[in-house]
N, C-alpha and C positions, 0 to 999 in steps of 0.2 A: 716322373715327368707328368705334369698336369697342364690342361688348357686353362683358359681364362675363367671358366666356371668352376674350376677345382676338380673336374672329372679326369680320371686317368686317361692318358693318350697312348695309343699304340705306337711302337717303334718297330724297326726292322728285326730286333732281337727278342722281343717279348710277345707274349700272347696272353689274353685274359682267359682264366680258367673257370671263372664263375664261382670260385670258392671264397666265401666271405672271410675277411681278416678278423680273427677273434679279438684282437686287441683294439679294433676300431670302435666298436660299440657293443653294448650288452643287449640291446633290443633289436627288433626287426624293422624298425622304422614305424610306419603307420601313424597311430595317434600321438606317439611321443615326439614325432618330428625328427628322429635321428636317422641319419643315412648310413647304409652299410657300405663299407669300403671293400673293394675286391683286390686280392693279392695278385700282383703281376709275377709270373714265373718265367724263367729263362730256360725252358726245356725244349725249345724248337731247334731244328737243324740249322747249321750255318750255311744256308743256301747261297748267299753271295760269295762266300769263300769257295764253296764247292764249284760253282759256276766259273769263278776266276781260275781255279786250278785246272778245270776241264778245258777252258779256253787256252790256257798256257800250254797244255799238252797237245791240243789240236794245232796250236801255232807252231810247235816243233815238227809235228809229223804230217801236217796237211798244208793248207793254204795260209802261209805266214802273214801276208798283208791284211788278211781279214781278221784272223784270230789273235795276233799279237797285240794290236791296239785294244781289242775287247778284253784281253787278259790284263792289260795295264789299267784300263778303266775300272773293271770289276775288282781288281786287286786293291786299288786305292780306295774304292768305296768300302770294301770289306775291312780294310785297316781302320777307316774312320768309323765303321759300324761296330768296332770292337772285336772283330775276328782277325786278330793280328797275325797269328801263325799261318792261317790260310792265305791272308793277303800277301805276306812276305814270300810264301812259297810261290804264289802266282806271279809276283814280280820277278823272282829268280827264273821261273819258267818262261816268262815273257822275254827276259833278256836272252835266255838260251834260244828261244824261237827267233829273236831278232838276229842273233849271230849265225844261225843255221839257215836263214832265209836269203837266197841270192837276190831276190827282188828288192827286199828292204835294204840290203847292203848296196845294191846298185843305186837306189834312191839317195842313200847317204853319200855315196861316192860322187854321184852327179852333182849333188848340192855342194859338196866340198870343193869339187873341181870348178864349179861356177863361181864360188866365192873366191877361190884362188886366182881365177882369171879376171875377176871383177865384172862378171856378167850378171846384170840384175835379173832376178827371176820373177 
């Protein structure tokens, strides 16, 4: 992934190591005008997925209305960032947190009752 100038751009999954790519150029730049390209390595921790799973567990065992939506949001972001297993685990934990949270079930039931009775919210 590069920006408009051709420079490598950082993403949520990669970090620059400062190691020149040997296939990019033979020289060091300078007088010859060649640029050195840096290799992007994916050896960073999957922090988005870890946060999502942590929020999912907190949604089950603590305050569900706070942590279940966070687990859903971070889980979806983790899936789109390429951390699919972490994201899917977070979505399953968020669903379990929703089912075990009386407050969230009350909100769902009140909304269903209002829709059934035709009461606009």
